[in-house]
GUDREN-493591 format. One line per field, with one value per residue: residue number from 1; residue in one letter; y, x, z of N, C-alpha, C, CB in turn. Coordinates in Angstrom, 2 decimals, decimal comma, always signed. Each point is the difference from the previous one (the first is absolute). Glycine has a CB too. Example, Ala and Ser with C-alpha at 12.3 -4.5 7.8 and 13.67 -1.06 7.14 Angstrom:
<pts>
i	c(1|2)
aa	c(A|S)
n_north	c(-5,69|+2,22)
n_east	c(+13,19|+1,54)
n_up	c(+7,80|-1,97)
ca_north	c(+1,19|+1,19)
ca_east	c(-0,89|+0,82)
ca_up	c(+0,00|+0,06)
c_north	c(+1,20|+1,09)
c_east	c(+0,90|-0,77)
c_up	c(+0,00|+0,73)
cb_north	c(-1,17|-0,63)
cb_east	c(-1,89|+1,18)
cb_up	c(+1,25|-2,15)
</pts>
This chain:
<pts>
i	c(1|2|3|4|5|6|7|8|9|10|11|12|13|14|15|16|17|18|19|20|21|22|23|24|25|26|27|28|29|30|31|32|33|34|35|36|37|38|39|40|41|42|43|44|45|46|47|48|49|50|51|52|53|54|55|56|57|58|59|60|61|62|63|64|65|66|67|68|69|70|71|72|73|74|75|76|77|78|79|80|81|82|83|84|85|86|87|88|89|90|91|92|93|94|95|96|97|98|99|100|101|102|103|104|105|106|107)
aa	c(X|X|X|X|X|X|X|X|X|X|X|X|X|X|X|X|X|X|X|X|X|X|X|X|X|X|X|X|X|X|X|X|X|X|X|X|X|X|X|X|X|X|X|X|X|X|X|X|X|X|X|X|X|X|X|X|X|X|X|X|X|X|X|X|X|X|X|X|X|X|X|X|X|X|X|X|X|X|X|X|X|X|X|X|X|X|X|X|X|X|X|X|X|X|X|X|X|X|X|X|X|X|X|X|X|X|X)
n_north	c(-5,46|+0,52|-0,99|-0,36|-1,45|+0,54|+1,02|+3,37|+0,87|+0,09|+2,69|+1,81|-0,55|+2,34|+1,41|+1,51|+1,16|+0,59|+0,32|-3,37|+1,47|-0,32|-2,24|-0,29|-0,48|-2,35|-1,64|+0,09|-1,30|-2,45|-0,85|+0,02|-1,93|-2,19|-0,17|-0,42|-2,32|-1,83|+0,00|+0,07|-2,60|+0,99|+2,80|-1,09|-2,21|+2,10|+2,95|+0,13|+3,14|-0,09|+2,45|-2,02|+2,30|-0,97|+0,82|+0,18|-0,18|-3,06|-1,10|+1,76|-0,57|+0,82|-1,76|+2,73|-0,60|+2,59|+0,92|+0,97|-2,82|-0,31|+2,80|-0,69|-2,61|+1,55|+2,33|-2,18|-1,24|+2,73|+2,87|+1,02|-2,21|+1,81|-2,44|-0,55|+0,56|-2,75|+0,91|-3,33|+0,28|+2,79|-0,32|+0,37|+2,36|-0,76|+1,27|+0,02|-1,80|-2,43|-0,67|+1,64|-2,84|-2,66|-0,99|-0,66|-2,04|+0,16|-3,28)
n_east	c(+3,91|-2,97|-1,47|-2,23|-0,32|-2,82|+2,53|-0,74|-1,94|-2,04|+2,22|-2,27|+2,42|+1,10|-0,36|+2,53|-3,31|+0,70|+2,34|-0,93|-1,99|+2,38|-1,72|+1,96|+2,54|-1,38|-0,77|+2,99|+1,13|-1,95|+0,86|+3,08|-0,24|-1,59|+2,38|+2,15|-1,45|-0,20|+3,37|+1,22|+1,21|+0,67|+1,14|+2,20|+1,11|+0,58|+0,81|+2,22|-0,82|-2,60|-1,68|-2,46|-0,67|-2,88|-1,63|-1,06|-1,68|+0,97|+1,76|+2,13|+2,59|+2,12|+1,78|+1,82|+2,66|-1,77|-2,29|+0,29|-0,57|-2,70|-1,13|+0,43|-1,77|-2,42|-0,03|-0,34|-2,56|-1,56|+0,35|-0,36|+1,30|+0,75|+2,25|-0,39|+3,37|-0,05|+3,27|-0,95|+0,15|-1,70|-2,01|-2,06|-1,06|-2,49|+2,47|-0,79|+3,02|+1,54|-1,06|+2,38|+0,09|+1,36|-2,72|+3,48|-1,40|+3,12|-0,90)
n_up	c(-2,74|-1,59|+2,49|-2,50|+3,37|+0,26|+2,29|-0,76|+2,26|-2,68|+0,41|-1,67|-2,15|+2,19|-2,97|+0,57|+0,14|+3,32|+2,05|+0,12|+2,00|+1,91|-1,45|-2,47|+1,80|+1,57|-2,57|-1,09|+2,61|+0,00|-2,90|+0,63|+2,47|-1,70|-2,10|+2,25|+1,43|-2,61|-0,19|+3,31|-1,04|-2,82|+0,80|+1,93|-2,06|-2,28|+1,31|+2,91|-1,03|-2,14|+0,25|+0,85|-2,67|+1,83|-2,73|+3,63|-2,82|-0,32|+2,78|-2,01|+1,87|-1,98|+2,16|-0,98|+1,54|-0,60|+2,50|-2,93|-1,28|+1,58|-0,91|-3,05|+0,29|+1,27|-2,20|-2,35|+1,46|+0,68|-2,40|+3,11|+2,36|+2,64|-0,41|+2,92|-0,50|+1,94|+0,02|-0,56|+3,38|+1,00|+2,51|-2,61|+2,05|-1,50|-2,37|-2,89|+0,57|+0,13|+2,91|+0,75|+1,40|-1,43|+1,54|+0,16|-2,48|-1,64|-0,04)
ca_north	c(-0,96|+0,55|-0,89|+0,33|-0,95|+0,50|+0,08|+1,35|+0,74|+0,91|+1,37|+0,94|+0,48|+1,43|+0,60|+1,22|+1,19|+0,70|-0,47|-0,94|+0,30|-0,78|-1,33|-0,68|-0,35|-1,08|-1,22|-0,39|-0,57|-1,28|-0,96|-0,26|-0,83|-1,36|-0,65|-0,28|-1,02|-1,31|-0,50|+0,44|-1,01|-0,19|+1,25|+0,28|-1,02|+0,16|+1,39|+0,88|+1,31|+0,51|+0,79|-0,57|+1,06|-0,67|+0,66|-0,61|-0,08|-1,26|-1,04|-0,17|+0,56|-0,29|+0,00|+0,44|+0,55|+1,44|+0,49|+0,88|-0,82|-0,74|+0,96|+0,32|-1,13|+0,00|+1,18|-0,28|-0,97|+0,61|+1,45|+0,81|-0,73|+0,07|-1,31|-0,10|-0,58|-0,59|-0,60|-1,36|-0,32|+1,19|+0,40|+0,98|+0,60|+0,26|+1,21|-0,17|+0,11|-1,08|+0,13|+0,29|-0,72|-1,46|-0,55|-0,90|-1,39|-0,56|-1,36)
ca_east	c(-0,88|-1,34|-1,01|-1,38|-0,81|-1,22|+0,17|+0,25|-1,19|-0,54|+0,17|-0,14|+1,25|+0,23|+0,65|+0,76|-0,77|-0,42|+0,67|-0,89|-0,32|+0,73|-0,62|+0,41|+1,41|+0,09|-0,52|+1,00|+1,11|-0,44|-0,05|+1,38|+0,63|-0,57|+0,65|+1,37|-0,01|-0,36|+1,15|+1,19|+1,04|+0,65|+0,64|+1,18|+1,00|+0,53|+0,16|+0,28|+0,56|-0,52|-1,22|-1,27|-0,91|-1,30|-1,24|-0,96|-1,33|-0,23|+0,89|+1,18|+1,21|+1,28|+1,14|+1,19|+1,11|-0,05|-1,35|-0,47|-0,26|-1,25|-1,10|-0,20|-0,69|-1,40|-0,67|-0,26|-1,10|-1,17|+0,20|-0,86|-0,39|+0,91|+0,48|+0,54|+1,33|+0,54|+1,32|-0,19|+0,76|+0,08|-1,29|-0,70|-1,20|-1,00|+0,36|+0,40|+1,45|+0,78|+0,24|+1,38|+0,76|-0,06|-0,52|+1,00|-0,37|+0,64|+0,46)
ca_up	c(+0,64|+0,14|+0,56|-0,36|+0,75|+0,62|+1,44|+0,48|+0,44|-1,00|+0,45|-1,11|-0,55|+0,19|-1,16|+0,25|-0,36|+1,21|+1,22|+0,69|+1,39|+1,00|+0,03|-1,23|+0,15|+0,97|-0,64|-0,99|+0,76|+0,55|-1,11|-0,43|+1,03|-0,08|-1,14|+0,43|+1,06|-0,54|-0,77|+0,73|+0,13|-1,31|-0,41|+0,80|-0,30|-1,35|-0,46|+1,15|-0,32|-1,27|+0,12|-0,42|-0,41|+0,01|-0,41|+0,92|-0,59|-0,72|+0,49|-0,83|+0,60|-0,63|+0,90|-0,72|+0,77|-0,19|+0,26|-1,08|-1,18|+0,25|-0,08|-1,42|-0,63|+0,45|-0,58|-1,41|-0,04|+0,62|+0,06|+0,86|+1,21|+1,14|+0,43|+1,36|-0,07|+1,22|-0,14|+0,51|+1,19|+0,84|+0,56|-0,83|+0,56|-1,03|-0,71|-1,38|-0,04|+0,62|+1,43|+0,26|+1,01|-0,04|+1,24|+0,53|-0,20|-1,20|+0,23)
c_north	c(+0,67|-1,03|+0,49|-0,97|+0,65|+0,23|+1,39|+0,67|+0,89|+1,41|+0,92|+0,48|+1,51|+0,52|+1,29|+1,27|+0,75|-0,57|-0,94|+0,42|-0,87|-1,44|-0,82|-0,45|-1,17|-1,32|-0,53|-0,67|-1,36|-1,06|-0,38|-0,90|-1,42|-0,78|-0,39|-1,15|-1,38|-0,65|+0,25|-1,03|-0,17|+1,26|+0,27|-1,00|+0,30|+1,44|+0,99|+1,30|+0,59|+0,72|-0,75|+1,17|-0,66|+0,92|-0,62|-0,13|-1,29|-1,12|-0,22|+0,63|-0,38|+0,08|+0,39|+0,52|+1,52|+0,50|+0,85|-0,78|-0,77|+0,93|+0,38|-1,11|-0,02|+1,19|-0,22|-0,93|+0,62|+1,52|+0,68|-0,67|+0,22|-1,42|+0,08|-0,74|-0,50|-0,52|-1,34|-0,28|+1,17|+0,32|+1,06|+0,49|+0,16|+1,33|-0,33|+0,22|-1,13|+0,27|+0,15|-0,87|-1,50|-0,51|-1,07|-1,47|-0,62|-1,39|-0,13)
c_east	c(-1,35|-0,92|-1,36|-0,94|-1,18|+0,17|+0,33|-1,31|-0,47|+0,02|-0,18|+1,37|+0,09|+0,78|+0,71|-0,78|-0,58|+0,76|-0,96|-0,24|+0,84|-0,53|+0,40|+1,47|+0,17|-0,47|+1,00|+1,18|-0,34|-0,02|+1,41|+0,71|-0,53|+0,62|+1,42|+0,04|-0,32|+1,15|+1,33|+1,12|+0,78|+0,75|+1,27|+1,12|+0,70|+0,37|+0,30|+0,65|-0,45|-1,32|-1,20|-0,92|-1,36|-1,10|-1,09|-1,40|-0,29|+0,94|+1,24|+1,20|+1,21|+1,07|+1,22|+1,06|-0,05|-1,43|-0,54|-0,33|-1,32|-1,20|-0,29|-0,75|-1,48|-0,76|-0,32|-1,21|-1,31|+0,20|-0,99|-0,44|+1,04|+0,35|+0,50|+1,32|+0,44|+1,39|-0,05|+0,96|+0,16|-1,38|-0,62|-1,24|-0,99|+0,32|+0,30|+1,50|+0,67|+0,16|+1,47|+0,78|-0,17|-0,56|+0,93|-0,28|+0,67|+0,55|+1,51)
c_up	c(+0,18|+0,61|-0,44|+0,70|+0,66|+1,50|+0,51|+0,38|-1,14|+0,58|-1,18|-0,46|+0,20|-1,18|+0,39|-0,29|+1,21|+1,19|+0,73|+1,45|+0,92|+0,03|-1,24|+0,09|+0,96|-0,60|-1,03|+0,70|+0,58|-1,09|-0,45|+1,01|-0,03|-1,15|+0,38|+1,02|-0,54|-0,77|+0,71|+0,01|-1,30|-0,42|+0,79|-0,27|-1,33|-0,38|+1,12|-0,47|-1,32|+0,26|-0,57|-0,30|-0,23|-0,53|+0,89|-0,56|-0,72|+0,40|-0,83|+0,71|-0,83|+1,08|-0,81|+0,95|-0,02|+0,12|-1,15|-1,27|+0,15|-0,09|-1,44|-0,71|+0,40|-0,58|-1,48|-0,14|+0,50|+0,11|+0,94|+1,28|+1,09|+0,44|+1,43|-0,11|+1,37|-0,32|+0,73|+1,16|+0,96|+0,53|-0,89|+0,73|-1,14|-0,66|-1,45|-0,03|+0,72|+1,49|+0,26|+0,95|-0,14|+1,31|+0,57|-0,22|-1,21|+0,32|-0,03)
cb_north	c(-1,17|+1,48|-0,55|+0,91|-1,34|-1,18|-2,33|+0,16|-0,05|-1,83|-0,71|+0,72|-1,87|-0,24|-1,02|-1,28|-1,15|+0,44|+2,15|-1,84|+0,66|+2,08|+0,94|+1,36|+2,38|+1,66|+0,80|+1,89|+2,30|+1,19|+0,96|+2,22|+2,03|+0,85|+1,33|+2,41|+1,75|+0,79|+0,39|+1,37|-1,16|-1,64|+0,89|+0,99|-1,68|-1,95|-0,56|-2,02|-0,69|-1,88|+2,10|-2,13|+1,42|-1,39|+0,42|+0,93|+2,42|+1,36|-1,04|+0,00|-0,12|+0,90|-1,78|+0,55|-2,03|-0,11|-0,06|+1,84|-0,22|-1,60|+0,87|+1,36|-1,31|-1,17|+1,47|+0,30|-1,85|-2,13|-0,07|+1,06|-1,73|+2,23|-0,59|+0,00|+1,52|-0,63|+2,27|-0,75|-1,65|+0,88|-0,53|-1,10|+1,22|-1,33|+1,02|+0,77|+2,44|-0,40|-1,36|+2,15|+1,94|-0,09|+0,48|+1,70|+0,49|+2,32|-0,79)
cb_east	c(+1,93|+0,38|+1,46|+0,74|+2,01|-1,31|+0,74|+2,05|+0,76|-1,46|+1,57|-2,25|+0,03|-0,03|-1,73|+2,04|-0,54|-2,30|+1,38|+0,83|-2,35|+0,41|-1,93|-1,68|+0,64|-0,35|-2,36|-0,69|+0,75|-1,38|-2,20|+0,07|+0,31|-2,16|-1,42|+0,61|-0,67|-2,36|-1,30|-1,49|-1,39|-1,78|-2,23|-1,47|-1,35|-1,36|-1,55|+0,27|+1,92|+1,12|+1,36|+0,31|+1,87|+0,75|+0,78|+1,35|+0,09|-0,81|-1,97|-1,41|-1,03|-0,77|-1,03|-1,43|+1,41|+2,03|+0,51|+1,39|+2,49|+1,25|+0,61|+2,10|+2,15|+0,70|+1,21|+2,45|+1,66|-0,48|+0,87|-0,74|-1,21|-0,99|+0,61|-2,32|+0,56|-2,32|+1,20|-0,74|+1,18|+1,97|+0,78|+0,85|+1,29|-1,76|+0,92|-2,26|-0,22|+1,23|-2,03|-0,72|-0,26|+1,96|-2,31|+0,43|-2,15|+0,60|-2,10)
cb_up	c(+1,19|-1,96|+1,99|-2,24|+0,37|-1,75|-0,10|-1,45|+2,42|-1,01|+1,84|+0,86|-1,69|+2,50|-1,50|-0,52|-2,12|-0,97|+0,18|-1,48|-0,64|+1,38|+1,32|-1,31|-0,48|+1,86|+0,35|-1,51|+0,53|+1,74|-0,73|-1,18|+1,42|+0,98|-1,62|-0,42|+1,61|-0,14|-2,08|+1,41|+1,73|-0,65|-0,61|+1,75|+1,28|-0,59|-1,84|+1,49|+1,32|-1,29|-0,12|+1,41|-1,07|+1,95|-2,47|+1,80|-0,22|-1,87|+0,92|-2,11|+2,28|-2,27|+1,50|-1,98|-0,53|-1,49|+2,43|+0,96|-0,39|+1,47|+2,26|+0,02|+0,01|+2,13|+1,64|-0,53|+0,34|+1,31|-2,34|-2,03|-1,39|+0,74|-2,35|+1,08|-1,92|+0,86|-0,17|-2,28|-1,35|-1,31|+2,35|-2,11|+1,84|+1,26|+2,10|-0,94|-0,13|-2,16|+0,51|-0,47|+1,52|-1,59|-0,79|+1,65|+1,09|-0,84|-1,00)
</pts>
């Protein structure tokens, strides 16, 4: 599943060629959460517990049961880019990777 709509936040793309600053990581997390929040209801209804791999720089994302497989697909499409991973239906902090605790809202 991908999105190329205009409703995501414009965020600079972070690459693997350097360590991003704290401010860059925070902006990336904010953009990723905005993308997730704008689709939360549909994602949680259809994909609870699956992984959402987001490219906050352009709004593209993929949903998959297997996190590593999804990351491989995104890496093939966007080599050298850092992504943000959220486990659907679980609380996520601003970080790179999957979150760990369910918020108990599963339908």
